[in-house]
C-alpha positions in Angstrom: 27.9 -31.7 39.7 27.0 -28.3 38.6 28.9 -28.7 35.2 27.1 -31.9 34.6 23.7 -30.2 35.0 24.7 -27.5 32.6 25.9 -30.0 30.0 22.7 -32.0 30.4 20.6 -28.8 29.9 22.6 -27.8 26.8 22.0 -31.3 25.2 18.3 -31.2 26.1 18.0 -27.7 24.5 19.7 -28.9 21.3 17.4 -31.9 21.1 14.3 -29.8 21.6 15.5 -27.2 19.0 16.2 -30.0 16.5 12.7 -31.6 17.0 10.9 -28.3 16.7 12.7 -27.4 13.5 11.8 -30.8 12.0 8.2 -30.4 13.0 8.1 -26.9 11.6 9.3 -28.0 8.2 7.0 -31.0 8.1 4.0 -28.8 8.9 4.8 -26.6 6.0 4.8 -29.6 3.7 1.5 -30.8 5.1 -0.3 -27.5 4.8 1.2 -26.4 1.5 1.6 -29.7 -0.2 5.3 -29.3 -0.4 4.8 -27.3 -3.6 7.6 -24.8 -2.8 6.3 -22.8 -5.7 3.2 -21.5 -4.0 4.2 -19.4 -1.0 1.8 -18.6 1.9 0.4 -15.1 1.6 0.1 -12.8 4.5 -2.0 -9.7 4.9 -5.4 -8.7 3.8 -7.0 -8.2 0.4 -6.4 -4.8 -1.1 -7.3 -2.6 -4.0 -6.3 0.7 -5.5 -8.7 3.6 -5.2 -7.8 6.3 -7.7 -9.2 9.8 -7.9 -8.2 12.1 -10.8 -9.5 15.3 -12.4 -8.8 18.9 -13.0 -8.7 22.0 -10.8 -10.1 25.3 -12.3 -10.8 28.8 -11.1 -14.4 29.4 -10.2 -14.2 32.9 -11.7 -12.9 32.3 -15.2 -12.6 28.5 -15.5 -8.8 28.8 -16.0 -6.9 25.7 -15.2 -4.8 26.1 -12.0 -1.3 24.5 -11.7 0.6 23.8 -8.5 -2.4 23.1 -6.2 -1.6 20.5 -3.6 -4.1 17.6 -3.6 -4.2 15.3 -0.6 -6.1 12.0 -0.2 -5.3 9.8 2.8 -1.6 9.0 2.6 -1.1 10.2 -1.0 -0.5 13.7 -2.1 0.4 15.4 -5.4 0.3 18.7 -7.2 -1.7 19.7 -10.2 0.4 19.9 -13.4 0.6 22.8 -15.8 -2.8 21.8 -17.2 -4.5 21.6 -13.8 -4.7 17.8 -13.8 -4.1 15.6 -10.8 -4.2 12.0 -9.7 -4.0 10.5 -6.2 -4.3 6.9 -5.1 -4.8 4.9 -1.9 -4.6 1.2 -1.4 -7.3 -0.1 0.9 -9.6 -3.0 1.7 -11.8 -3.7 -1.4 -15.2 -2.5 -0.2 -17.1 0.7 0.0 -14.7 3.5 1.0 -14.9 7.3 1.6 -11.9 9.6 1.3 -11.4 13.2 2.3 -9.9 15.1 -0.6 -8.1 18.4 0.2 -7.1 21.1 -2.3 -4.7 23.8 -1.1 -3.0 26.7 -2.9 0.6 26.6 -1.8 2.4 28.8 -4.2 1.0 32.1 -2.9 0.1 34.7 -5.5 2.1 33.1 -8.4 -1.0 31.7 -10.1 -3.5 33.7 -8.1 -4.6 33.0 -4.6 -7.3 30.4 -4.0 -9.2 29.2 -0.9 -8.6 25.8 0.5 -11.3 23.3 -0.4 -12.3 19.9 1.1 -14.7 17.4 -0.4 -15.5 13.7 0.3 -15.2 11.1 -2.4 -17.3 8.0 -1.9 -16.7 4.7 -3.6 -20.1 2.9 -3.3 -20.2 -0.7 -4.7 -16.9 -0.2 -6.5 -16.1 -2.2 -9.6 -12.5 -3.4 -9.7 -10.5 -4.1 -12.9 -7.1 -5.7 -13.4 -6.9 -7.7 -10.2 -4.9 -10.8 -9.7 -6.1 -14.2 -8.5 -4.3 -13.3 -5.3 -4.9 -10.7 -2.6 -4.9 -7.8 -5.1 -8.5 -7.1 -6.2 -7.5 -4.5 -8.9 -8.3 -0.8 -9.2 -11.3 1.5 -9.4 -11.3 5.2 -10.4 -13.4 8.3 -10.0 -13.1 11.6 -11.7 -13.5 14.7 -9.5 -13.2 18.1 -11.2 -13.2 21.1 -8.8 -13.6 24.8 -9.0 -11.6 26.8 -6.4 -12.8 30.2 -5.2 -10.3 33.1 -5.3 -9.3 34.7 -2.0 
């Protein structure tokens, strides 16, 4: 008797699994029009917020290489010409980011104080977006002058 109940439950489970899988596939065809070429997209709209510029010495306006620049999850170092570029992907609306500049190479290029500044993207204009979730990119130029220690 016990084996009969187990076999009955197994058959019942197989039948329910089959019906649910058929219903799931048919729901995809109903909601997507069975196009199979237009996948459902998940997530939220996003855009690229780019900040770039140069880092100079406040004393003599000399370009400073090897300064660490951090914005949100992205970080980079200034190149030999003191240029940098950082980028964050975020929701396409007004955004504010804290930008940190830190001298990490010690006295190799002179010693400079750490600096923080806030970059605000108010009413950003995006370019290069797709007709999908990606709204494009927007850029700001932020040139800074670091104080020597």
